[in-house]
PAKE-428751 format. One line per 8 residues: number of its first residue (from 1); their letters; for each residue x, y, z of C-alpha. Coordinates in Angstrom, 3 decimals. Layout:
N
NUM> a> X Y Z  ...
//
This chain:
281
1> mlslscnq> -100.570 -7.297 -3.782  -97.221 -7.964 -2.059  -97.531 -9.024 1.544  -94.544 -8.997 3.901  -94.619 -10.369 7.404  -92.007 -9.794 10.094  -93.101 -13.072 11.646  -91.671 -15.101 8.775
9> pfqpeiey> -88.434 -16.882 9.772  -85.328 -16.045 7.787  -84.620 -18.804 5.281  -81.224 -18.543 3.559  -81.300 -19.721 -0.033  -77.865 -21.368 0.159  -76.807 -23.727 2.904  -73.762 -22.397 4.746
17> tpklvlys> -70.603 -24.468 4.339  -68.130 -24.219 7.226  -64.474 -23.617 6.473  -61.272 -24.670 8.160  -59.474 -21.968 10.141  -55.668 -22.170 10.342  -53.398 -20.146 12.601  -49.614 -20.488 12.645
25> vlfagenr> -46.547 -18.264 12.861  -43.244 -19.694 11.619  -40.210 -18.340 13.464  -36.789 -18.419 11.821  -34.373 -20.576 13.768  -37.067 -22.683 15.407  -37.055 -26.437 14.871  -40.705 -27.166 15.571
33> vyvrvtst> -43.878 -25.998 13.855  -47.278 -25.505 15.524  -50.614 -25.021 13.751  -53.988 -24.446 15.374  -57.015 -25.722 13.414  -60.611 -24.729 14.164  -63.743 -24.204 12.059  -65.945 -21.254 11.136
41> enstkadv> -68.985 -23.308 12.164  -68.021 -22.561 15.773  -68.128 -18.783 15.306  -71.632 -18.445 16.819  -70.905 -20.694 19.779  -69.434 -19.788 23.140  -66.273 -21.788 22.557  -64.898 -20.301 19.348
49> sapihgvd> -61.572 -22.046 19.881  -62.852 -25.625 19.748  -60.167 -27.629 17.931  -60.826 -29.778 14.865  -59.300 -33.251 15.118  -58.463 -35.729 12.393  -57.050 -33.146 9.977  -54.396 -34.215 7.463
57> irietngg> -52.016 -31.254 7.682  -48.542 -30.910 6.172  -45.779 -28.345 5.856  -43.589 -28.277 2.754  -40.559 -26.315 1.544  -40.370 -24.903 -1.971  -37.813 -27.662 -2.605  -40.412 -30.357 -2.028
65> ysvqlvds> -39.408 -31.609 1.438  -42.567 -32.116 3.497  -43.596 -33.408 6.931  -46.997 -34.391 8.298  -48.027 -32.688 11.543  -49.377 -34.704 14.461  -52.412 -33.856 16.580  -50.888 -32.808 19.921
73> tivdssgt> -51.835 -31.418 23.300  -49.645 -28.582 24.578  -49.609 -27.666 28.266  -48.077 -24.366 29.382  -48.685 -21.567 31.880  -51.832 -20.457 30.010  -53.431 -23.900 30.151  -54.002 -26.765 27.725
81> mslysadf> -54.253 -26.269 23.969  -54.809 -28.705 21.104  -52.395 -28.069 18.240  -50.866 -29.889 15.310  -47.079 -29.999 15.544  -43.966 -31.550 14.028  -40.204 -31.234 14.121  -39.344 -29.058 11.142
89> pissgsqy> -36.513 -26.491 10.864  -37.490 -22.970 9.794  -34.817 -20.886 8.046  -34.609 -17.166 7.314  -35.375 -16.302 3.704  -37.017 -19.675 2.935  -40.527 -20.332 1.623  -43.008 -22.730 3.233
97> titackqg> -46.505 -23.982 2.378  -48.968 -25.411 4.885  -51.892 -27.479 3.565  -54.792 -29.030 5.467  -57.454 -31.538 4.403  -60.482 -32.755 6.349  -63.567 -34.619 5.152  -66.502 -32.236 4.912
105> ydsvsatv> -64.296 -29.183 4.318  -62.518 -27.690 1.340  -58.765 -28.277 1.332  -56.918 -25.148 2.438  -53.365 -23.865 2.025  -51.137 -20.872 2.686  -47.616 -19.994 1.565  -45.196 -17.638 3.342
113> tvppsstt> -41.601 -16.518 2.958  -39.718 -15.985 6.224  -37.946 -12.581 6.480  -34.178 -12.905 5.866  -31.708 -12.681 8.707  -29.682 -9.500 9.172  -26.795 -8.207 11.257  -26.998 -4.928 13.150
121> ipdgqsya> -23.626 -3.399 13.965  -22.837 0.067 15.384  -19.914 2.025 13.988  -16.602 2.242 15.854  -17.424 5.466 17.677  -20.820 4.207 18.843  -19.269 0.922 19.958  -16.870 2.901 22.146
129> ifrhpdda> -19.761 4.959 23.552  -21.645 1.807 24.524  -18.600 0.638 26.475  -17.689 4.015 28.027  -20.707 6.388 28.025  -19.216 8.938 30.437  -18.341 12.214 28.683  -19.199 10.720 25.268
137> pdnptfgi> -19.534 13.272 22.437  -22.833 12.060 20.987  -25.657 9.549 21.088  -24.646 6.028 20.041  -26.232 4.982 16.727  -26.640 1.736 14.856  -27.946 0.625 11.468  -30.574 -2.012 10.723
145> slssltaa> -30.341 -3.764 7.360  -33.772 -4.977 6.276  -35.209 -6.612 3.168  -38.238 -6.075 0.959  -39.548 -9.334 2.473  -39.796 -7.537 5.831  -43.148 -5.747 6.034  -42.567 -4.311 9.507
153> yfcqvgle> -39.997 -4.424 12.268  -39.653 -3.851 15.996  -36.320 -2.828 17.510  -35.252 -3.247 21.143  -31.975 -2.223 22.769  -31.129 -3.408 26.243  -28.402 -3.984 28.776  -28.155 -7.597 29.927
161> yrgfdhmg> -26.074 -8.864 32.810  -25.238 -12.427 33.854  -23.318 -13.996 36.701  -23.429 -15.964 39.941  -24.329 -14.584 43.338  -22.423 -15.399 46.548  -24.654 -18.457 47.072  -23.651 -19.838 43.684
169> qyrmgyvd> -27.051 -19.152 42.095  -27.077 -18.036 38.458  -28.538 -14.552 38.023  -29.388 -12.495 34.971  -31.368 -9.396 34.130  -32.362 -7.167 31.209  -33.023 -3.421 31.182  -34.493 -1.566 28.200
177> vlgggtqe> -32.378 1.445 27.227  -34.452 2.806 24.344  -37.301 4.099 26.487  -40.635 5.212 25.082  -42.476 1.980 25.913  -44.164 -0.297 23.379  -47.433 1.482 22.601  -46.910 0.885 18.890
185> pfientnd> -44.020 -1.547 18.613  -44.131 -2.526 14.944  -43.028 0.063 12.393  -43.898 -0.388 8.723  -40.825 -0.951 6.580  -40.354 1.721 3.914  -36.582 1.531 3.534  -34.129 -1.364 3.422
193> yisgqvdl> -31.766 0.461 5.783  -32.895 2.045 9.050  -30.762 4.115 11.407  -31.429 3.752 15.126  -30.269 5.909 18.012  -29.999 5.567 21.788  -30.397 8.588 24.047  -27.001 9.041 25.714
201> tlydslfh> -28.340 10.548 28.954  -30.757 7.663 29.534  -28.180 5.068 28.511  -25.495 6.545 30.784  -27.727 6.377 33.864  -28.947 2.855 33.121  -25.434 1.694 32.275  -24.163 2.624 35.741
209> yveglasn> -27.255 1.104 37.355  -26.807 -2.254 35.610  -23.028 -2.093 36.041  -23.628 -1.885 39.799  -25.906 -4.934 39.715  -23.358 -6.924 37.724  -20.451 -5.915 39.947  -22.178 -7.578 42.915
217> lkeshlyv> -21.995 -10.926 41.106  -19.127 -13.335 40.611  -17.907 -14.084 37.094  -20.285 -11.416 35.815  -20.686 -10.259 32.237  -22.447 -7.232 30.769  -23.754 -6.902 27.206  -25.652 -4.522 24.963
225> diivtkid> -28.275 -6.463 22.986  -29.773 -4.962 19.827  -32.823 -7.121 19.037  -34.676 -6.687 15.743  -37.966 -8.533 15.231  -39.092 -8.685 11.596  -42.482 -9.877 10.353  -43.771 -10.688 6.888
233> dplyrfyv> -46.640 -9.017 5.032  -49.422 -11.475 6.045  -48.527 -11.245 9.729  -48.341 -7.435 9.606  -51.696 -7.165 7.806  -53.225 -9.453 10.399  -51.630 -7.422 13.190  -53.118 -4.122 12.022
241> tsgrflsp> -56.638 -5.575 11.623  -56.967 -7.752 14.723  -57.497 -5.463 17.686  -53.924 -4.421 18.459  -55.322 -1.432 20.367  -56.315 -3.878 23.115  -52.706 -4.947 23.591  -49.903 -3.921 21.211
249> lamrtdri> -48.190 -7.307 21.430  -51.327 -9.471 21.364  -53.458 -10.418 18.385  -56.964 -11.862 18.397  -57.255 -15.226 16.678  -61.001 -15.678 17.180  -62.081 -12.789 14.914  -59.838 -12.816 11.897
257> ifsnvang> -60.367 -9.974 9.411  -57.367 -10.476 7.144  -56.647 -13.997 5.923  -54.091 -15.511 3.547  -55.489 -19.048 3.758  -56.799 -20.138 0.342  -60.311 -21.729 0.484  -60.379 -21.178 4.242
265> vglvgsaa> -59.907 -18.596 6.970  -57.036 -17.672 9.231  -53.404 -16.735 9.060  -50.083 -18.371 8.336  -47.355 -15.796 8.936  -43.645 -15.702 9.655  -41.116 -13.761 11.683  -37.391 -13.560 12.303
273> vdttriyl> -35.695 -12.308 15.454  -32.024 -11.310 15.187  -29.869 -10.305 18.149  -26.565 -8.451 17.876  -24.656 -8.763 21.153  -21.972 -6.249 22.115  -19.711 -7.545 24.878  -18.917 -4.850 27.437
281> f> -17.123 -6.852 30.140
//
């Protein structure tokens, strides 16, 4: 006869082995790398972000150049955070591998390729519309050249003004001219060339508004900025599985569903942000 009792404690047959958790995003053009290291053994505790110290962690290019990261404490507006960091230039289109070793854990690694840089330029007619929107014949358009290494992108177009007020204080401001908000900012890349468009009516009204702000400044300048943020496949996969509905520009790092860290958990991703600036005056 088989007897089962609900009072028997659960006894797993295999002892659980904690894993290292890595989180890092490499930004093209940045000269410093930051990596957060925690452990899955903390997942049932209140403080799931407890850092792991004493980790041997390195970043390496596909050409063999490598640097060891140092255990650091970063203080910013959000508080204090323990991270591993090092001076290390990140370039568009380049490949990087991050490895981490710690006694009691399996060695972990992740490799990413940073999305290539691109230039976004409107045609001659659209350039003229940006500068003189009154009585323009059509909406200004622009093209975005992407790459197969770009999994998703996010485009912003804004008017930026800079100058000095009458007290000699430097002033600047930025106004979004695309409209529509950022409920779902990242768009999956399905084509290497994307055509963007700015609503002329909205742009015309905002142009005159910002032009008025700039005209009240000394030595003022006005620009149109077309900003394209590109992310790689690991970062996009992580983005779509990590609670983006809570905040479209925030990603949870305490409950990671997608991971590209071999023998561990977490994410190493990359992004590139390119700005095309059109000088208006």
